[in-house]
N, C-alpha and C positions, 0 to 999 in steps of 0.2 A: 507745621508747628502745632504742638499740643495745646488744645484749649482747656486750660486748667479749670476744674470744677469750682475753684475759688472765684472765678469770674462769672459764674452762673448765678442766677437769682434763685434763692431758696425760700423767699417770702413766707407764705403761710402753708404752701403745699409741700409735697415731697421734693427732694432735690433730684433733678433729672440730668442724667449723664448718658454717654454712649456705652461705656464699659466700666463695670465694677470689678475690681480685683480683690479677692478675699485672701488675705495673708501677705505679710511683708517680710517673709524669709527670702532665701536666695531665689526661689522660683518666682515669687510675686514681684520682687525688685527687678529681676531680669525681664519680666513681662512689662513692667513700667518703663524700663529703658527702651524697649522696642515700641511700645505704645506712644512714647513721647516723640517718636519720629513720624507719627501719622497725624491725621487731622481729627482723630477721635478725642473727645473729652473723656477723661478717666479719673477714677479715684481708687486708691489703695487703702483698705482698712485692715486693722490688725487688733486682736483682742489684748495683746500685751501692752503694758504701759510704755514700753520703750522698744524701739526697733532693735532686734537682736536678742531680746529676752527669751525667745524660744531656745536659744543656745545657752544663755547665762543660767537658766534654771536647771541645767543638767549637771552631772557630777563634776566636782571641782577639777579633777585631773584630766578631763576629757581633752583629747586632741583629735583633729580631723585625721582620717587615715589616708588622705591624699596630700602630698607635699604642696607647699605654697604655689609652686609652678603650675599646679593643676587645680587650684582652689580659688580662682578669682572669677568675677563676672565680667560681661562685656564692657570694655572701655575703661576699666580701672584695675590696675595690678594690685596685688596684695603685697605690701612691703615686707621685707625681711629676706632671710636666706631661702632661695627658691627650692633648695633640696630638703629643708627641714619641715616639720609639721606644725601648722598653726594651732594655738591653744583655743579652747572654748571661748574665752573672753576676747582674745585677739580677733577671732572671726566675727564675733558679735559686734565688736566695735567697727570692724570693716563694713559690715552691712549698714550700720548707722551712718558711717561716713559716705557710703555709696549713695544712699538715698539723699543725703544732703548735697553731695557733689553734683548730682544730676537733677536736683530740685524736683523730686518725684512726687511731692505733695502727699506723703503718707499721713493718714489719720490714725495714730496709735491710740490704744486704750479704749477701743470701741469696735467690738466684733459684730458679726451678723448673728442675731438671735433667731431670725426666721427668714427664709427665702421662698417666695412663691412665684408662680407665673400668672400674669393677668390675662384677661380675655383678649386684650390687644397684642398678646404674645410677648410683651415686655416683661421684665423681671422686677418684682417688688421686694425690697430688702428692708427688714426692720432691724435697726441696730440695737446694741445693748442699752443705749441711753434713751431709746424710744423714738429716735428720729427715723425717717423713712427715705429711701433712695429708690428711684425707678431707673432702670438701665436697659438698653437694648440687648446687651450681652453681659455675661458674667464669666470670669476666669477664677476657678477655685484653685488656690495655691496654698492650701493649709498644711501641706507637707505630709510625709509618710510616718511621722512620729507623733501621733495624736493621743490615743488612749492606750497606755500599756496594758498588755494582756495579763490577767491574773487567773489561773485555772481554778476549776472547782476543787482541786486537791487542797488548795490553800485553806479551805474551811475546816479541814481536819486538824490543823495545828491549834494548840491551846492558845488562849488569848495572851498568855505570858510570852509567847514567841513573837518578837518584833518582826513585822513583815513590811518590806519596802519594794519598790520597783527601781529599774534603772533610771527612772525620772525623779522619784522622790528621794533616792539615795544621793548624798552629796560628798561625804567623806567618812572615814572609819569612825569618827566621833559620833555618828548617827546611831551606832549599834552598841548594844550592851556587851560587856565582856563575855567570853565563851566561844562557842563554835558557830561560825557563820556559814550558811548554805547558800551558794550562788547557783541558781537554776538557769541554765542556758549558757552555751559556750561560744556565742558569737563574739564580735569585737568588744562590745560593752561588758559581757559576762567575764571574759578573760581579763580585761582591764581591771575590773572591780575585784576579781579574785586575787590578782597579783598584788593590788594595792592593799587589800585586807590581810594578806599573808604576813605583813610586817607586824600587825597588832593583834591578830586573831588566829585561832585554828580555823582553817577554811576547807570546805568541801565544795567541789565544783561538779555539778551534775550535767553531763553532756547529753546531747541528743544524737542526731544523725551525723555520720562521718563528714568532716569538712576538709577541704584541700586548701591549705594556706600557701601563698606564694612568697618567695623571698623579696626583700625590699629592693634589691639591686641585682641586675644581671649584666655581666660584662661592663660594670662600672656605671651603668645608667639605671635610673629608677624603673622598676617593673611597670609602673604606670606609663612611662614614656614608651616602652615596648608595646604595651597593650593598645595605646592610642596610635602609634606609628604603624602597627600591623593591622589596624582597623578593627580590632576585637572589641573596643569600646562602642563601636557602631553596630555591633551584631544585633540583629533584630530578634525579638523574643521567639518568633516562630521558626527562625532559621536553625539549621543543624548545630552550628556553633553556639547560637543563642540558647538552645535547649540544653546543650551540654554545660554551658556556663551557669545556667539557672540551677541545674541539678547539683553542681559542685559548689556553687555559691562561694567562690574563693575571695579571701581578703588578705591583706599583707600580714606576714608573720610578726614582724617587729619584736622578735624575741619572745613571743608568747605562744609558741607551740605547746601542746599538752605536755610534752617532755620537759619543756622549760618551766612551765608553771608548777609541775611536780617537783622540780629541783628547788623552787622557791618555797616548798613546804606545803603546797596545796594538794589535798587528796582528791584525785580525779575518779569519779564513780559514774556508772552508766545512768540511764534515764530514771528520774524520780517517778514512782508509780503510785505512792500513797503516803498519807500523813496521819498520825494519831498522837494527840497531845504534843510531846516534844520529839517524837520519833519520826524520822524520815526513812521510808523504805524504797529500795532501788530494785531495778528489774533483775539484777543478779542475785537477789535475796539478801543482800547486806542491809544493815540498818545503822543509823547514826542519830544520837540525841543532839538537837540543835537549839540554839538560843535566839537565832535570827535567820531570816530568809530574805534574799534579794532576788526578785523575779526578773529575768532578762530574756524572756521568750518571745518578744516581739510586740507589735502594736496593732491596733485596729482603728478604723476611721471613726471619727465622731461626725455623724451625718444627721443627728436628730433635728438640726436646724433646717435641713434641706427638705422642704415640704412640697416636693414636686414629684408626681408619679413617674415611675420608670427611670429613676436616676440612681438607684442603689440596688445592690444585691439583697437577698433575704437576710444576710448577716449584717447589713448596714454599710458595707464597704461600697465606695463609689463605683458606678458603672461608667467605663470609658474605654475607648480603643484609640490608641495614639493621641490621647488628649481630647478626643471628641466624645461628648455625652450623646446618648440616644435622643436627647431633647435639643433641638436646634437652638443655637445661641449660648449654650452652656458648655464651657471648656474646662479642662483640668491641666495642671502643671505639677511637676515634681513627684510623679507617681513612679514607684519602682518598675523598671522595664516598660515604661510608657511607650518609648520608641526604641530604646536600646539599653545596653548595660549602663551607660553614663547617665541615664535619665534622672535617677534619684541622687546623683552626685552633683557637687557644685560645678564640675567641669562640663556637665551636660545641660545645665540650666539655661545657658544662653541660646544654644542651638534649638532646644525644644521650645523655648519662649518665642523665638523667631518664627517657628512653624505655626505655633498656636495663634500668635498675634496676626499672622498673615491670614489664617482661617477666620479669625475674628473680624478683621477688616473686610474680608470678602462677604461675610455674613451681614455686616452692618451696611455696606455700600451696595451689596448685590452684584459685585464684580471684583476682579483682581485689581489691586492697587499696589504699585511698587513701593516697597518699604525703603 
């Protein structure tokens, strides 16, 4: 039975617990579900005011690209048609209901401002409100979508050009009339380009070649086939894993480059420079644009992690299979952490089970059945 931190004395000193989970998205809540089955006291903190706000703040038309049948966490199904795709708000509400259903004791509206390691090898966290927590172990579950990348090219555009990211863009009303340039042809870039084509002239700048897969094969979701054939468990270092990482496939859902061109989107190759309102592309073509939406990926926000040997030189977290080089520090929700499913909802539960087992072993110094 979990010993809730609410039962612990916080008197005048720091709050002391066994495990601190940072982040209450799908990875953090899956960790909480498994931690609740142990004897460890734990606390989940999240900077957002409300559980699920990490999803609610993204663009209005966002849907998950896995159907409901593959978009739930351990122990609680996601209501609705299992073959269709949950919306942004629907999934956010599901996360909130999940935390309530299992009474996970999430503390929202209070992130970690600083995390250090004490001489006694426990972790000291200072929260945004100034409170302090001391924990034997920490699970970082802040997600793969933290700080959107904006390249140096962006500085070449005139200040009159509106510039947003896949995170700050919400709907076509955010943009002025005229030509909108969407940079990046991943799932978000294609979604946004297709949506904007109804109200704007749209240019989509693509990068490396992508292989999209159909939604259904022989009447079943392609995700069903990927899971049934074991491809979602492909390890990053395996031959199949390396092939899948290079291809980076995601479902077509009617948004192949040919389809978005039919919607009126002009598809151009890689953006190479910007000057005033002019965007220049690698094939020598140029377009005058009135707005730009950057959809080229994210990087980790690790400024709060003040522990040596925990991040790469670029600030991204150091981890292998969810294990940091620093004993007692763990990660969840990383792309290809253990396999292709790791950064997807369908992989959160299994990865959390593995990380929590390692966390329990670290805290108790021995294997303990979950």
